[in-house]
C-alpha positions in Angstrom: -5.2 -39.9 9.4 -6.8 -37.3 11.4 -6.0 -33.4 10.6 -5.0 -31.1 13.6 -5.5 -27.5 13.4 -2.7 -25.8 15.4 -3.7 -22.1 15.3 -6.3 -19.7 14.0 -6.0 -16.3 12.0 -8.4 -13.8 12.7 -8.4 -11.0 10.2 -10.1 -8.0 12.0 -9.2 -5.3 9.3 -12.2 -3.5 8.1 -12.2 -2.8 4.3 -15.2 -1.1 3.6 -18.6 -0.2 5.5 -20.5 -3.4 6.2 -17.7 -5.6 6.1 -17.6 -8.4 8.7 -14.7 -10.1 10.5 -13.4 -13.1 8.6 -11.8 -16.0 10.2 -8.9 -17.8 8.1 -7.9 -21.1 9.4 -4.5 -22.5 8.5 -2.6 -25.6 9.5 0.8 -25.7 10.7 3.3 -28.5 10.7 4.8 -27.8 14.1 2.4 -27.8 17.0 2.0 -24.4 18.3 -1.1 -22.4 19.6 -1.0 -18.8 18.7 -3.5 -16.2 17.4 -2.1 -13.5 15.1 -3.5 -10.2 15.4 -3.3 -7.4 13.3 -4.0 -3.8 14.2 -7.1 -2.0 12.8 -6.5 1.0 10.5 -7.5 4.1 12.1 -9.8 5.2 9.1 -10.3 3.8 5.6 -7.9 5.7 2.9 -9.9 8.4 1.1 -9.2 9.1 -2.4 -6.9 12.0 -3.0 -9.5 15.1 -4.2 -6.6 16.9 -5.6 -5.8 14.2 -7.9 -9.3 14.2 -9.5 -9.2 18.1 -10.0 -6.0 17.9 -12.2 -5.5 15.4 -14.9 -2.2 13.5 -14.8 -0.1 14.0 -17.7 0.7 11.2 -20.2 3.4 8.7 -18.9 6.2 8.8 -21.6 10.0 9.2 -21.8 9.8 12.9 -21.6 7.6 13.2 -18.5 9.9 10.7 -16.9 12.8 12.7 -17.7 11.2 15.8 -16.5 10.4 13.9 -13.1 14.0 13.1 -12.7 15.0 16.6 -13.4 12.6 18.1 -10.8 14.0 15.6 -8.3 17.5 16.7 -8.9 16.5 20.3 -8.9 14.8 19.8 -5.5 17.7 18.1 -4.1 20.1 21.1 -5.1 17.9 23.3 -3.0 16.9 25.3 -6.5 13.1 24.3 -6.1 11.2 23.8 -3.0 10.4 20.4 -1.5 6.4 20.0 -2.2 6.1 17.9 0.9 7.7 20.6 3.2 7.5 23.8 1.1 11.2 24.5 2.0 14.4 24.5 0.0 16.7 21.8 1.2 20.2 20.9 -0.3 20.9 17.2 -0.4 24.0 17.0 -3.1 24.8 13.4 -2.8 21.2 12.5 -3.6 21.2 15.2 -6.5 24.4 13.9 -8.0 23.0 10.3 -8.0 19.8 11.6 -9.9 22.3 13.2 -12.4 24.1 10.1 -12.8 20.9 8.1 -13.3 20.1 10.6 -16.0 23.6 10.3 -17.5 23.2 6.5 -17.4 19.7 6.8 -19.1 21.4 8.9 -22.0 24.0 6.2 -22.6 22.1 3.1 -22.4 19.2 4.8 -24.7 21.7 6.1 -27.2 20.3 5.3 -30.8 16.8 4.6 -29.6 15.5 8.0 -28.8 13.9 10.4 -31.2 15.8 13.5 -31.9 13.6 15.6 -29.6 14.0 13.2 -26.7 18.0 13.0 -27.2 18.3 17.1 -27.4 15.8 17.4 -24.4 18.1 14.9 -22.3 21.2 16.3 -23.2 20.1 19.8 -22.2 18.7 18.9 -19.1 21.9 17.1 -18.1 24.1 19.9 -19.3 21.9 22.3 -17.1 21.7 20.0 -14.2 25.5 19.6 -14.2 26.3 23.4 -14.4 24.0 23.9 -11.4 25.6 21.0 -9.5 29.1 22.4 -10.0 27.8 25.8 -9.0 26.0 24.6 -5.7 29.0 22.2 -5.0 31.6 25.0 -5.1 
């Protein structure tokens, strides 16, 4: 039985200096002749220089909760959006983030340290009070 090659895929992406174009040949059950083309990226992604200057915090439950807290505060317009530098209110998303924190409090009950449980309870209380103030 002879094998037919129906189409050729040419990958023209450049991943690093000195990379050459690679040809990938595949077979397809249905006879069709197509050439798949991919767009070349404008320039290779450069590592973020700011990330090298500042060490990232340890990933743990507290940093996760603080991240959600910051997100809720940003969506309530209390702190500015780091991307735009502006205070923008989006109360439905803020409420959803607060509800996620509430769900985490409920689902992790009995599995947190005393400090983690107090931190989550206090953050939820503060966020709910700010939300009621912003909603009104």
